[in-house]
C-alpha positions, 0 to 999 in steps of 0.5 A: 500500499502507498502512503502519502502525507496529507498534513503534519498529523495524518497520512493517507493510502491510495485505497482510502486508509488513514494513519493519524499520529498524535503526540502524547506525553510518552511519545507518539500514538499511531491510529489506523482507520479504514476507508471513508464510509458514505454517511448521509445526513439523514442517517444522523440524529441530533441526540443519541441515547447513552450507549446507542452507537453513533455513525462515524466517518471511518472505522478505527482499526487500532492504536499502535506505538509504531507507524509501521504496525499501523500501516501493517494493520491497514494492509491486513484489513484491506486483504480481509475486505478483498477476501470477502468480496471475492467470496461474495462474488464467486 
């Protein structure tokens, strides 16, 4: 997967994955996110009950202390998504 830095805080892949990096007191935290969902405004509500799932723009795959681990998690997720698509098609 090829990555390009979009901002000083995140990088995107050509497949739509994102690795966000944030500074913490003990170093950096790298969070891996899946491709952007197509969430329409009709799906959103003004208020949500405690414990009710709120639609988000991306699936959080995991948090890591190393950028390569976060990118590897995105690669593995991409492989699983493609396996599911191939199984459904065939």
